[in-house]
N, C-alpha and C positions, 0 to 999 in steps of 0.2 A: 505494500499499499503505501503510496507516493501522495507525500501531502507537504505545509510547509511546518518550518521548523517553529515561528512565534505562537503556533496554538498549543507547545508543549511545553510542560513544568517537567524537569527530571527527575522531581520529588514524588510527582502523581502516577498512578496507574491510569492507563488509558484503553479504550473496548471501543468495537466498531460495534452498533448498532445494527441489528439486521431486520426491523421492522416487525418480526414474529413478536404475536404477544400472546402471553397468557396469566389470567387473572389480574390482567391490567398492567402486568409489567411486562418489558421488553426485553426479550433474549439478547444478550452482549458477547461479543468475542472478544477477548482481548488481545490487543497489539502487542507484541514480542518483540523484544530487541530495536529498540526504537533507537536511529544512528542518527546522525544529523551532518549536514556538509559545512566543510569552512575552507578559505581561499588563504594561499599566504600571498600578503602584497608585496611583489618584486622590489617596488622602493624600500620600504620602513622594513620587511623582515615580519611583520605583525601578523597575526591570524586575523582574519576577518570572519562571520558569519553569514554563509548563504541561508538565505530565504527558504530551505528544501531538506526533509527529513522522509526517512521511508523505515519500516516496520514489515512485521509479517504478520500472516492471520495462518495459525496451523491447520491444518484440515480435523486432527484429533479434538482439538478444542471444539470446532463446528460439530461436529458427530457426538463430542460429549453433549454438549448444549440441546443438541435436539434430540436425544436418549432421553433427558432430564423433563420433557414433554411428555403431555398423558395422551396415550394413542384415541386418534390418529394424527401420526405424525404429521406436523406439516411440512414441506418444500421450501427448502432454502434456496433460492437464486440472487445468486450476486453478479451485479450484474460487472464484467471484466474488460477492461481495453486491451487488445493486444498489438496496438501499431504501434506507428515509429515514435520513437523518443527524442528524434536528431534532426524534425523539423523546422527549421527557422523563421522568424517571424518575418512577414516581407511587407513591400510598401502597395503593393500591389493586390494584398488581398484584404477578405473580409474575414472577420472574426468574432465571435457570442460565447456566450458562459449562460449555464442556470443552475442553480442552487436552491436546495429548501433551506434556508437560513431565516428568515424572520419568524421566530419562535415566541410565543404567548403562553401561558399559563392562567387556566380558565380554573380559579379555584370552586365556583361551583359544582361543574361537572369533574373536577379533578381530570381534568383532559390538557393534554400538552399538543397545543395550535400551532399549524405550520402553514407557512404561505410562502411561495418562492420567489427569489426575484431572477432578473434576468435581463439581459443586453445581446442585442445582435447588431450585425453590419458595424461593427468597430473595426479601426482602422491605426496602423502604427502611427504615433507621433514621435515617439525618440526610441533611442536604446542607450541605455547605463553600462558600460561594460564594468564598473567596478564591481559592481554589487549583481549584476545578470537580472538588470529588472528594463522591463520596457514598459512605456507609458501608451494606453491604448486611448483612441479619441474617440468618444462616445457617439453615435450615430443621433441621438437623442439630448435634450438636457439633463442632467443630473439631477436623479432622483434624490439627492439628500442621503446623509450618510447613515441614518438609520434605515433605510430599503437595502444599503449594501452589507450592513452591521452583521457579522456572522458568516459571509459568504468565504470567507479567507478558506483558501484550498481548493476551490471549485477550479476545473479545469477548463479553459479556455482553447476553445477549438478552431481551427478551417474552416470554408464551407466544404469541404469533404470530409469531414472529420476524424481530421487528425489533432490531436492534440498538442498545443505550439507551448502553453506556460502555463501557471498556476495562479491564480488572483490572490494577492498580499493587501491588497486595499486601492482607496479611492483617492483622489486629489480633488481640490479646487479646478476649476478651470474645466470640465466636462472631461473628465480625467480617471482612466481605469489603471492601476498601477499592477503589472504582474511579473512573476521571475521567469525567465524562459527555459524553456529544459534543454533546449541544444547546445547553451552554452556548458552545458554541466553534463550530457547524459552519458558520456564518456568515461566519467568518473564514477557511477552508481556503479554499488556494487548490490545489484538485487537479486541475486543466489541468497534463497535463506540459510540461515547458519545451522550447521549439522549439530543434533539436537546429541548429547552422550547415549550411550549405549544402554537399555535398561540392567536392571541386576539378573533378569531372567532373561537372559540375551544369553546365545551359547558364544 
């Protein structure tokens, strides 16, 4: 699972919400071995954090989570992107994102209500090599910070569905900011860490 680093704290445990519910509780799967990306400044030698992080969802955790639910067992469908991560943001392309980020707690019904945010028709405004971010010009007026709050980590894709960046924030002047994946894709270690053999293993 690839996401943005500023969402995470090192002293917390994080999980993926599956959308499967039982007794008004959601089935969550732990995100393990979370890793962050840093870049060394060639002039100063200082390490700079890049707003990217990744971790793994283990199949065994998913199976155990489903087995803990009563019959009939629900189906767990996880959307998986298997396209390239090295597609650069281009000036002559249009981009968009969607996120289910606007969350409100209803104390009367004890429900967590969610509403989406989205943008389409965004174009490249500028690129920042220092931290790998790009600015996308919106095709409509900026909808206000509250509209975008919580959308960090949403994939930004081109018209063919190739993911080129992850959303990290918005800025004044009709701008959405993303961290460009192609600048760092060669550095990703996306192979899951090997689990130690169990005590019963031969």
